[in-house]
C-alpha positions as a Markdown table, in Angstrom:
| # | Residue | x | y | z |
|---|---|---|---|---|
| 1 | Met | -0.5 | 0.4 | -0.1 |
| 2 | Ser | 1.2 | 3.7 | -0.7 |
| 3 | Ser | 2.7 | 5.9 | 1.7 |
| 4 | Ser | -0.5 | 8.6 | 0.3 |
| 5 | Met | -3.1 | 5.5 | 0.9 |
| 6 | Lys | -1.9 | 5.3 | 4.7 |
| 7 | Ser | -2.2 | 9.0 | 5.4 |
| 8 | Ala | -5.9 | 9.1 | 3.9 |
| 9 | Leu | -6.9 | 6.3 | 6.0 |
| 10 | Arg | -5.1 | 7.6 | 9.3 |
| 11 | Phe | -7.3 | 11.0 | 8.7 |
| 12 | Leu | -10.5 | 8.9 | 7.9 |
| 13 | Phe | -10.0 | 7.2 | 11.6 |
| 14 | Leu | -9.2 | 10.4 | 13.3 |
| 15 | Ser | -12.0 | 12.3 | 11.8 |
| 16 | Ile | -14.6 | 9.1 | 13.0 |
| 17 | Leu | -12.9 | 9.4 | 16.5 |
| 18 | Leu | -13.7 | 12.8 | 16.9 |
| 19 | Ala | -17.3 | 12.4 | 15.8 |
| 20 | Leu | -18.2 | 9.8 | 18.2 |
| 21 | Thr | -16.1 | 12.0 | 20.9 |
| 22 | Ala | -18.1 | 15.1 | 20.0 |
| 23 | Ile | -21.6 | 13.0 | 20.0 |
| 24 | Gly | -20.8 | 11.7 | 23.5 |
| 25 | Gly | -20.1 | 15.3 | 25.2 |
| 26 | Trp | -23.0 | 16.8 | 23.9 |
| 27 | Lys | -25.5 | 13.4 | 25.4 |
| 28 | Ile | -23.3 | 14.3 | 28.6 |
| 29 | Thr | -23.8 | 17.8 | 28.6 |
| 30 | Ser | -27.3 | 17.3 | 27.1 |
| 31 | Ser | -28.6 | 14.6 | 30.0 |
| 32 | Gly | -27.1 | 17.3 | 32.9 |
| 33 | Thr | -29.5 | 20.1 | 32.4 |
| 34 | Gln | -32.5 | 17.6 | 31.9 |
| 35 | Thr | -34.6 | 18.8 | 34.7 |
| 36 | Pro | -35.6 | 16.0 | 36.8 |
| 37 | Pro | -39.0 | 14.6 | 37.0 |
| 38 | Leu | -41.4 | 16.1 | 39.9 |
| 39 | Ile | -43.0 | 13.7 | 41.7 |
| 40 | Thr | -46.7 | 14.9 | 42.3 |
| 41 | Glu | -49.5 | 14.2 | 45.1 |
| 42 | Lys | -53.2 | 15.4 | 44.9 |
| 43 | Val | -55.0 | 16.9 | 47.5 |
| 44 | Ser | -57.2 | 14.4 | 49.1 |
| 45 | Arg | -59.5 | 14.2 | 51.7 |
| 46 | Gly | -59.3 | 11.6 | 55.0 |
| 47 | Asp | -59.0 | 11.7 | 58.4 |
| 48 | Leu | -55.8 | 12.5 | 60.9 |
| 49 | Glu | -55.1 | 12.6 | 64.5 |
| 50 | Glu | -52.3 | 13.9 | 66.4 |
| 51 | Ser | -52.2 | 11.6 | 69.4 |
| 52 | Val | -49.2 | 10.8 | 72.2 |
| 53 | Leu | -48.5 | 7.3 | 72.0 |
| 54 | Ala | -47.7 | 6.2 | 75.7 |
| 55 | Asn | -46.7 | 2.6 | 76.9 |
| 56 | Gly | -49.8 | 0.9 | 79.5 |
| 57 | Thr | -50.2 | -1.9 | 81.8 |
| 58 | Leu | -53.4 | -3.1 | 82.5 |
| 59 | Gln | -54.2 | -3.6 | 86.1 |
| 60 | Ala | -57.7 | -4.8 | 87.9 |
| 61 | Ser | -60.1 | -2.1 | 89.0 |
| 62 | Lys | -59.6 | -2.9 | 92.6 |
| 63 | Leu | -57.1 | -5.5 | 94.1 |
| 64 | Val | -57.4 | -6.1 | 97.6 |
| 65 | Ser | -54.7 | -8.2 | 99.5 |
| 66 | Val | -56.1 | -10.7 | 101.9 |
| 67 | Gly | -54.0 | -10.8 | 105.2 |
| 68 | Ala | -54.3 | -13.0 | 108.9 |
| 69 | Gln | -54.4 | -10.4 | 111.6 |
| 70 | Ala | -54.3 | -13.6 | 113.9 |
| 71 | Ser | -51.0 | -15.8 | 114.5 |
| 72 | Gly | -51.0 | -19.5 | 114.0 |
| 73 | Gln | -51.0 | -22.4 | 111.7 |
| 74 | Ile | -53.3 | -21.9 | 108.6 |
| 75 | Lys | -55.4 | -24.9 | 109.0 |
| 76 | Ile | -58.3 | -24.7 | 106.5 |
| 77 | Leu | -57.7 | -22.9 | 103.0 |
| 78 | His | -61.7 | -22.5 | 101.1 |
| 79 | Val | -60.7 | -21.5 | 97.8 |
| 80 | Gln | -58.6 | -22.0 | 95.1 |
| 81 | Leu | -56.6 | -19.8 | 92.5 |
| 82 | Gly | -59.3 | -18.1 | 89.8 |
| 83 | Asp | -62.0 | -18.9 | 91.9 |
| 84 | Gln | -65.2 | -16.3 | 92.4 |
| 85 | Val | -65.7 | -15.4 | 95.8 |
| 86 | Lys | -68.1 | -12.9 | 97.3 |
| 87 | Lys | -67.9 | -10.1 | 100.1 |
| 88 | Asp | -67.7 | -12.0 | 103.7 |
| 89 | Gln | -67.3 | -15.6 | 102.6 |
| 90 | Leu | -64.8 | -17.4 | 104.1 |
| 91 | Val | -61.9 | -18.4 | 102.7 |
| 92 | Ala | -59.4 | -19.1 | 105.4 |
| 93 | Glu | -59.1 | -20.9 | 108.4 |
| 94 | Ile | -56.2 | -20.6 | 111.2 |
| 95 | Asp | -55.7 | -22.9 | 114.1 |
| 96 | Ser | -57.7 | -21.1 | 117.1 |
| 97 | Arg | -56.9 | -22.9 | 120.1 |
| 98 | Thr | -54.8 | -20.0 | 121.3 |
| 99 | Gln | -56.7 | -17.6 | 121.0 |
| 100 | Gln | -59.9 | -19.8 | 122.3 |
| 101 | Asn | -57.9 | -20.5 | 125.0 |
| 102 | Asp | -57.5 | -16.6 | 125.4 |
| 103 | Leu | -60.7 | -15.7 | 125.5 |
| 104 | Leu | -61.1 | -19.0 | 128.2 |
| 105 | Asn | -58.5 | -16.6 | 130.8 |
| 106 | Ala | -60.6 | -13.5 | 130.0 |
| 107 | Gln | -63.8 | -14.5 | 130.4 |
| 108 | Ala | -62.5 | -16.4 | 133.9 |
| 109 | Ser | -60.6 | -13.0 | 135.0 |
| 110 | Leu | -63.9 | -10.9 | 134.7 |
| 111 | Glu | -66.0 | -13.7 | 136.4 |
| 112 | Asn | -63.7 | -13.2 | 139.3 |
| 113 | Ala | -63.3 | -9.4 | 138.8 |
| 114 | Arg | -67.4 | -9.3 | 139.2 |
| 115 | Ala | -67.4 | -12.1 | 141.9 |
| 116 | Ala | -64.8 | -9.3 | 144.0 |
| 117 | Tyr | -67.5 | -6.6 | 143.1 |
| 118 | Ala | -70.1 | -8.4 | 144.7 |
| 119 | Ala | -67.9 | -9.1 | 147.9 |
| 120 | Gln | -66.6 | -5.4 | 148.3 |
| 121 | Gln | -70.4 | -4.2 | 148.0 |
| 122 | Ala | -71.3 | -6.3 | 151.0 |
| 123 | Val | -68.0 | -4.6 | 152.9 |
| 124 | Val | -69.3 | -1.3 | 151.6 |
| 125 | Lys | -73.2 | -2.4 | 152.5 |
| 126 | Lys | -71.9 | -3.6 | 156.4 |
| 127 | Thr | -69.3 | -0.3 | 156.8 |
| 128 | Glu | -72.6 | 2.4 | 155.8 |
| 129 | Ala | -74.6 | 0.8 | 158.1 |
| 130 | Ile | -71.7 | 1.4 | 161.1 |
| 131 | Tyr | -71.6 | 4.5 | 159.7 |
| 132 | Lys | -74.8 | 5.2 | 160.2 |
| 133 | Arg | -74.9 | 4.1 | 163.5 |
| 134 | Gln | -71.8 | 5.9 | 164.5 |
| 135 | Lys | -73.2 | 9.3 | 163.6 |
| 136 | Thr | -76.4 | 9.2 | 165.3 |
| 137 | Met | -74.6 | 7.9 | 168.7 |
| 138 | Gln | -71.9 | 10.8 | 168.2 |
| 139 | Lys | -74.8 | 13.6 | 168.0 |
| 140 | Arg | -76.2 | 12.2 | 171.1 |
| 141 | Asp | -72.7 | 11.6 | 172.6 |
| 142 | Ala | -72.9 | 8.5 | 173.2 |
| 143 | Val | -69.7 | 7.3 | 171.9 |
| 144 | Ser | -66.2 | 9.4 | 170.9 |
| 145 | Lys | -65.4 | 11.3 | 168.6 |
| 146 | Glu | -62.5 | 9.3 | 167.3 |
| 147 | Ser | -64.7 | 5.8 | 167.2 |
| 148 | Phe | -67.2 | 8.3 | 164.9 |
| 149 | Gln | -64.2 | 8.8 | 162.8 |
| 150 | Asp | -63.0 | 5.4 | 162.3 |
| 151 | Ala | -66.3 | 4.7 | 161.0 |
| 152 | Glu | -66.2 | 7.2 | 158.7 |
| 153 | Ala | -63.0 | 6.6 | 156.9 |
| 154 | Ala | -63.9 | 2.6 | 156.6 |
| 155 | Tyr | -66.9 | 3.3 | 155.1 |
| 156 | Asp | -65.0 | 5.8 | 152.3 |
| 157 | Ala | -62.4 | 3.1 | 152.0 |
| 158 | Ala | -64.9 | 0.2 | 151.0 |
| 159 | Lys | -66.6 | 2.6 | 148.8 |
| 160 | Ala | -62.9 | 3.2 | 146.8 |
| 161 | Asp | -62.3 | -0.1 | 146.9 |
| 162 | Leu | -65.3 | -0.7 | 145.3 |
| 163 | Thr | -64.9 | 2.1 | 142.7 |
| 164 | Ala | -61.7 | 0.2 | 142.1 |
| 165 | Leu | -63.3 | -3.2 | 141.5 |
| 166 | Gly | -66.1 | -1.6 | 139.1 |
| 167 | Ala | -63.1 | -0.6 | 137.2 |
| 168 | Lys | -61.3 | -4.0 | 137.0 |
| 169 | Ile | -65.0 | -5.3 | 135.4 |
| 170 | Lys | -64.5 | -2.9 | 132.9 |
| 171 | Ala | -60.8 | -3.9 | 132.1 |
| 172 | Ala | -61.8 | -7.5 | 132.3 |
| 173 | Glu | -64.7 | -6.9 | 129.9 |
| 174 | Ile | -61.8 | -5.0 | 127.3 |
| 175 | Thr | -60.1 | -8.3 | 127.5 |
| 176 | Val | -62.8 | -10.4 | 126.9 |
| 177 | Asp | -63.8 | -8.5 | 123.7 |
| 178 | Thr | -60.7 | -8.4 | 122.7 |
| 179 | Ala | -60.2 | -12.0 | 123.2 |
| 180 | Lys | -63.4 | -12.2 | 120.6 |
| 181 | Val | -62.4 | -10.2 | 118.3 |
| 182 | Asn | -59.2 | -12.5 | 118.0 |
| 183 | Leu | -60.7 | -15.5 | 117.8 |
| 184 | Asn | -62.8 | -13.8 | 115.0 |
| 185 | Tyr | -59.8 | -13.2 | 113.0 |
| 186 | Thr | -58.5 | -17.4 | 112.5 |
| 187 | Lys | -61.2 | -16.9 | 110.5 |
| 188 | Ile | -60.9 | -15.1 | 107.1 |
| 189 | Tyr | -63.3 | -13.5 | 105.2 |
| 190 | Ala | -63.0 | -12.0 | 101.4 |
| 191 | Pro | -63.2 | -8.3 | 101.7 |
| 192 | Ile | -64.8 | -7.4 | 98.4 |
| 193 | Asp | -66.7 | -9.3 | 95.3 |
| 194 | Gly | -64.0 | -10.8 | 93.1 |
| 195 | Thr | -61.4 | -13.4 | 91.5 |
| 196 | Val | -59.1 | -15.4 | 93.7 |
| 197 | Val | -55.5 | -13.7 | 91.3 |
| 198 | Ala | -53.1 | -14.8 | 93.9 |
| 199 | Ile | -52.7 | -17.6 | 96.7 |
| 200 | Val | -49.6 | -16.2 | 98.7 |
| 201 | Ala | -49.8 | -19.1 | 101.9 |
| 202 | Glu | -51.0 | -22.4 | 101.6 |
| 203 | Glu | -52.7 | -24.7 | 104.3 |
| 204 | Gly | -50.1 | -25.7 | 106.8 |
| 205 | Gln | -47.8 | -22.5 | 106.8 |
| 206 | Thr | -47.2 | -20.7 | 110.0 |
| 207 | Val | -47.9 | -16.7 | 109.6 |
| 208 | Asn | -47.1 | -14.7 | 112.6 |
| 209 | Ala | -49.0 | -11.4 | 112.5 |
| 210 | Ala | -47.0 | -10.1 | 115.5 |
| 211 | Gln | -45.9 | -7.5 | 113.5 |
| 212 | Thr | -47.2 | -6.9 | 109.8 |
| 213 | Thr | -50.7 | -8.4 | 108.3 |
| 214 | Pro | -48.9 | -11.6 | 106.6 |
| 215 | Thr | -51.0 | -11.8 | 103.3 |
| 216 | Ile | -53.5 | -14.9 | 102.7 |
| 217 | Ile | -54.4 | -14.8 | 99.0 |
| 218 | Lys | -55.0 | -11.5 | 96.9 |
| 219 | Val | -59.3 | -10.9 | 95.0 |
| 220 | Ala | -59.2 | -8.4 | 92.2 |
| 221 | Gln | -62.4 | -7.2 | 90.9 |
| 222 | Leu | -61.9 | -7.9 | 86.8 |
| 223 | Asp | -65.1 | -6.9 | 85.4 |
| 224 | Thr | -63.1 | -3.8 | 84.8 |
| 225 | Met | -59.7 | -2.7 | 84.1 |
| 226 | Thr | -57.8 | 0.4 | 84.8 |
| 227 | Val | -54.8 | 0.5 | 82.3 |
| 228 | Glu | -51.7 | 2.9 | 83.8 |
| 229 | Ala | -50.1 | 4.6 | 81.0 |
| 230 | Glu | -46.7 | 6.1 | 81.3 |
| 231 | Ile | -46.4 | 9.7 | 80.0 |
| 232 | Ser | -43.2 | 10.9 | 79.1 |
| 233 | Glu | -42.6 | 14.4 | 80.6 |
| 234 | Ala | -42.5 | 16.1 | 76.9 |
| 235 | Asp | -45.8 | 15.0 | 76.4 |
| 236 | Val | -47.6 | 15.4 | 80.0 |
| 237 | Thr | -48.5 | 19.2 | 79.4 |
| 238 | Arg | -50.3 | 18.3 | 76.3 |
| 239 | Val | -52.9 | 15.7 | 78.3 |
| 240 | His | -55.6 | 16.3 | 80.5 |
| 241 | Val | -58.5 | 14.4 | 81.8 |
| 242 | Gly | -61.4 | 13.6 | 79.4 |
| 243 | Gln | -59.2 | 13.2 | 76.5 |
| 244 | His | -60.3 | 10.5 | 74.0 |
| 245 | Val | -58.0 | 7.1 | 74.8 |
| 246 | Tyr | -57.2 | 3.6 | 72.7 |
| 247 | Phe | -55.1 | 0.9 | 72.9 |
| 248 | Thr | -54.5 | -2.3 | 71.9 |
| 249 | Val | -52.7 | -5.4 | 73.3 |
| 250 | Leu | -50.3 | -7.6 | 72.1 |
| 251 | Gly | -52.8 | -10.6 | 71.7 |
| 252 | Glu | -55.1 | -8.6 | 69.9 |
| 253 | Pro | -53.1 | -6.0 | 67.8 |
| 254 | His | -56.6 | -5.8 | 65.6 |
| 255 | Lys | -58.4 | -5.0 | 68.3 |
| 256 | Thr | -59.2 | -1.8 | 69.4 |
| 257 | Tyr | -60.1 | -0.5 | 73.2 |
| 258 | Glu | -61.5 | 3.0 | 74.0 |
| 259 | Ala | -61.8 | 4.8 | 77.1 |
| 260 | Ser | -61.5 | 8.5 | 78.6 |
| 261 | Leu | -58.5 | 9.6 | 80.4 |
| 262 | Arg | -59.9 | 9.8 | 84.1 |
| 263 | Ala | -56.9 | 11.0 | 85.6 |
| 264 | Val | -52.8 | 11.9 | 85.5 |
| 265 | Glu | -50.9 | 11.4 | 88.7 |
| 266 | Pro | -49.4 | 14.8 | 89.3 |
| 267 | Ala | -46.3 | 13.0 | 90.6 |
| 268 | Pro | -43.8 | 10.3 | 89.4 |
| 269 | Asp | -44.1 | 6.9 | 91.0 |
| 270 | Ser | -39.8 | 7.5 | 91.9 |
| 271 | Ile | -41.4 | 9.8 | 94.6 |
| 272 | Glu | -42.6 | 6.9 | 96.7 |
| 273 | Thr | -38.9 | 5.7 | 96.8 |
| 274 | Ser | -37.1 | 9.4 | 96.6 |
| 275 | Asp | -35.4 | 11.3 | 99.5 |
| 276 | Ser | -35.4 | 14.8 | 99.1 |
| 277 | Ser | -32.3 | 15.4 | 101.5 |
| 278 | Ser | -30.1 | 12.9 | 99.5 |
| 279 | Ser | -27.9 | 14.7 | 97.4 |
| 280 | Ser | -26.8 | 11.4 | 95.2 |
| 281 | Ala | -30.2 | 10.6 | 94.9 |
| 282 | Ser | -31.8 | 13.5 | 93.3 |
| 283 | Ser | -28.5 | 13.6 | 90.7 |
| 284 | Ser | -29.4 | 10.0 | 89.6 |
| 285 | Ser | -33.2 | 10.6 | 89.6 |
| 286 | Ser | -32.2 | 13.8 | 86.9 |
| 287 | Asp | -30.4 | 10.9 | 84.5 |
| 288 | Glu | -33.4 | 9.3 | 83.9 |
| 289 | Ala | -36.5 | 9.6 | 81.9 |
| 290 | Ile | -39.8 | 11.1 | 84.0 |
| 291 | Tyr | -43.0 | 9.8 | 83.5 |
| 292 | Tyr | -46.3 | 10.1 | 84.8 |
| 293 | Asn | -49.1 | 7.6 | 85.0 |
| 294 | Gly | -52.1 | 8.4 | 83.0 |
| 295 | Leu | -55.5 | 6.2 | 84.4 |
| 296 | Phe | -58.4 | 5.3 | 82.5 |
| 297 | Asp | -60.5 | 2.5 | 83.0 |
| 298 | Val | -61.8 | 0.2 | 80.5 |
| 299 | Pro | -65.1 | -2.7 | 80.6 |
| 300 | Asn | -63.7 | -5.9 | 80.8 |
| 301 | Pro | -67.4 | -8.3 | 80.4 |
| 302 | Asp | -65.7 | -11.0 | 78.7 |
| 303 | Arg | -62.0 | -11.4 | 81.1 |
| 304 | Thr | -60.2 | -11.2 | 78.0 |
| 305 | Leu | -58.3 | -8.7 | 79.5 |
| 306 | Arg | -55.7 | -9.7 | 82.1 |
| 307 | Ile | -53.5 | -8.2 | 85.0 |
| 308 | Ala | -50.0 | -6.8 | 84.3 |
| 309 | Met | -50.9 | -7.4 | 80.5 |
| 310 | Thr | -49.3 | -4.6 | 78.2 |
| 311 | Ala | -50.5 | -1.5 | 76.2 |
| 312 | Glu | -50.1 | 0.7 | 73.5 |
| 313 | Val | -51.9 | 3.2 | 74.3 |
| 314 | His | -52.9 | 6.5 | 72.4 |
| 315 | Ile | -54.0 | 9.5 | 74.0 |
| 316 | Val | -55.7 | 11.9 | 71.4 |
| 317 | Leu | -54.9 | 15.3 | 71.6 |
| 318 | Lys | -56.3 | 16.7 | 67.9 |
| 319 | Glu | -58.3 | 15.0 | 65.8 |
| 320 | Ala | -60.0 | 15.7 | 62.0 |
| 321 | Lys | -62.3 | 14.2 | 60.0 |
| 322 | Asn | -62.6 | 13.7 | 56.5 |
| 323 | Ala | -59.8 | 17.0 | 56.5 |
| 324 | Leu | -58.0 | 18.0 | 53.3 |
| 325 | Thr | -54.7 | 16.2 | 54.1 |
| 326 | Ile | -51.3 | 16.5 | 52.4 |
| 327 | Pro | -47.9 | 14.6 | 53.1 |
| 328 | Cys | -45.7 | 16.5 | 55.4 |
| 329 | Thr | -42.6 | 16.3 | 53.4 |
| 330 | Ala | -44.8 | 18.8 | 50.9 |
| 331 | Leu | -44.2 | 21.2 | 53.2 |
| 332 | Ser | -41.5 | 24.1 | 54.1 |
| 333 | Asp | -40.1 | 25.1 | 57.1 |
| 334 | Pro | -43.2 | 27.7 | 59.1 |
| 335 | Leu | -43.3 | 31.0 | 57.7 |
| 336 | Pro | -43.3 | 34.0 | 60.6 |
| 337 | Asp | -47.1 | 33.8 | 60.9 |
| 338 | Gly | -47.4 | 29.8 | 61.8 |
| 339 | Arg | -47.9 | 29.2 | 58.0 |
| 340 | Tyr | -46.2 | 27.5 | 55.4 |
| 341 | Thr | -45.7 | 27.4 | 51.9 |
| 342 | Val | -46.0 | 24.4 | 48.8 |
| 343 | Arg | -45.9 | 24.1 | 45.4 |
| 344 | Val | -48.9 | 23.4 | 43.2 |
| 345 | Leu | -48.4 | 22.1 | 40.0 |
| 346 | Asn | -51.0 | 24.1 | 37.4 |
| 347 | Ala | -52.8 | 22.3 | 34.6 |
| 348 | Asp | -50.8 | 23.9 | 31.8 |
| 349 | Gly | -47.4 | 22.6 | 33.6 |
| 350 | Ser | -46.5 | 25.9 | 35.7 |
| 351 | Leu | -45.3 | 25.8 | 39.2 |
| 352 | Glu | -46.8 | 27.9 | 41.5 |
| 353 | Thr | -45.9 | 28.8 | 45.1 |
| 354 | Arg | -49.2 | 28.8 | 47.7 |
| 355 | Thr | -48.9 | 29.9 | 51.2 |
| 356 | Val | -51.5 | 27.5 | 52.8 |
| 357 | Ser | -52.2 | 27.2 | 57.2 |
| 358 | Ile | -52.1 | 23.6 | 58.6 |
| 359 | Gly | -54.7 | 22.2 | 61.4 |
| 360 | Val | -53.9 | 18.8 | 62.8 |
| 361 | Asn | -50.5 | 17.2 | 62.1 |
| 362 | Asp | -49.4 | 13.7 | 62.6 |
| 363 | Asn | -46.0 | 14.2 | 61.4 |
| 364 | Val | -46.8 | 12.0 | 57.9 |
| 365 | Arg | -50.1 | 13.9 | 56.4 |
| 366 | Ala | -51.3 | 17.0 | 57.3 |
| 367 | Glu | -54.8 | 18.7 | 57.2 |
| 368 | Val | -54.8 | 22.1 | 55.1 |
| 369 | Thr | -57.3 | 24.7 | 56.4 |
| 370 | Glu | -56.7 | 27.4 | 53.7 |
| 371 | Gly | -55.0 | 27.8 | 50.7 |
| 372 | Leu | -55.5 | 24.8 | 48.6 |
| 373 | Ser | -58.5 | 22.5 | 47.1 |
| 374 | Glu | -59.2 | 19.4 | 46.7 |
| 375 | Gly | -57.8 | 17.2 | 43.8 |
| 376 | Asp | -55.2 | 20.2 | 43.5 |
| 377 | Thr | -51.3 | 19.0 | 42.6 |
| 378 | Ile | -48.9 | 20.0 | 44.8 |
| 379 | Val | -45.5 | 18.9 | 44.7 |
| 380 | Val | -44.3 | 16.3 | 47.0 |
| 381 | Ser | -40.7 | 16.1 | 45.9 |
| 382 | Gln | -38.2 | 15.4 | 42.6 |
| 383 | Ser | -36.6 | 12.3 | 42.1 |
| 384 | Ala | -32.4 | 12.1 | 42.2 |
| 385 | Ser | -30.2 | 13.8 | 39.5 |
| 386 | Ala | -27.6 | 12.8 | 38.0 |
| 387 | Asp | -25.1 | 13.9 | 41.1 |
| 388 | Gly | -27.7 | 12.2 | 43.5 |
| 389 | Glu | -29.3 | 15.5 | 44.5 |
| 390 | Ser | -32.4 | 16.7 | 44.2 |
| 391 | Thr | -33.7 | 19.9 | 43.2 |
| 392 | Thr | -36.1 | 20.1 | 46.0 |
| 393 | Ala | -33.2 | 18.9 | 48.6 |
| 394 | Ser | -34.1 | 22.0 | 50.9 |
| 395 | Phe | -37.5 | 20.8 | 51.2 |
| 396 | Arg | -36.8 | 17.4 | 52.3 |
| 397 | Arg | -33.4 | 17.9 | 54.0 |
| 398 | Arg | -35.7 | 19.8 | 56.5 |
| 399 | Gly | -37.8 | 16.7 | 57.3 |
| 400 | Pro | -41.3 | 16.6 | 57.9 |
| 401 | Pro | -42.2 | 19.9 | 60.3 |
| 402 | Met | -44.0 | 19.6 | 63.9 |
| 403 | Gly | -47.5 | 19.5 | 64.6 |
| 404 | Met | -48.9 | 23.0 | 65.1 |
């Protein structure tokens, strides 16, 4: 091949290479200038609620620890776990021989006191007669003054002894009554209608009521359950009595129980064990999260709910039904007047910025109370460009705005 032909082929190859390079550069440049497509959504209607989420624990509406006020061995236990009991029903008996003996001794002491009182009454009667006779004779000067005074003193002493014996009778009667009460304590009765939820002591076990009242069984009323919801200190200022609440339990996550908030305890549970005079206690407590118990009751006729179940509680602060809603990501940062701006895509493809007022905001969707109409198309975000940034990144970086 001649040198002129080789030069022509080399020139043709270089020309084709330059053309391909130019075409690739044009494509890269043109793709960098394309506007990423907009992600939009229609303004629609729906239900919204703003609520406080709290962990709750179910408790019986009334739980009573039934204890023994008498010491001794449990002789008979008349109930079993889960039994239904009525108020004043006999549930347990303690060996009563010691209490019976105490009662017999008290009754014997009472009889002795009454007998001594009767004997002293005879002494008073006798000394009274002597005193009256001496008094009559003393008026006639038939007896010495000393003899009269001796008779008077004997009469007064006899009456004083009678009074003392009367006091002993009252004390003995009190002792008898106390012995009877202690004997009655050996029979333990249910204080309320309810269900036996715990048996703490068994037959044959010895209980000592000298210092504290030992618990025999626990009886609970389960027809109504009380939920204790832990409300954080960040949320408790927005919660008040009467608000609508609902909750679910782990075993039935799709079943909702509804009620109204009955009370919010004024202090956290830690106040029961804290010592304000201890600096170490105060410093340690400051490092822990603070929760206040919100209380509400829920009917439990079928006994589905049980003690110590965990509840996921929602305390409704605000709610809106059939409201105009948009995603929170479409909102700008709040303006000084508390309103927001959104971008609206018009029918002709143009973009318009509008100022809107927001009502209920659950941090996912927000209620629009002013500035938009149902069916309006709003810009939620834009798809990412080639460098990974969105032209609406400033909106997306802000995250969902907080509810008003």
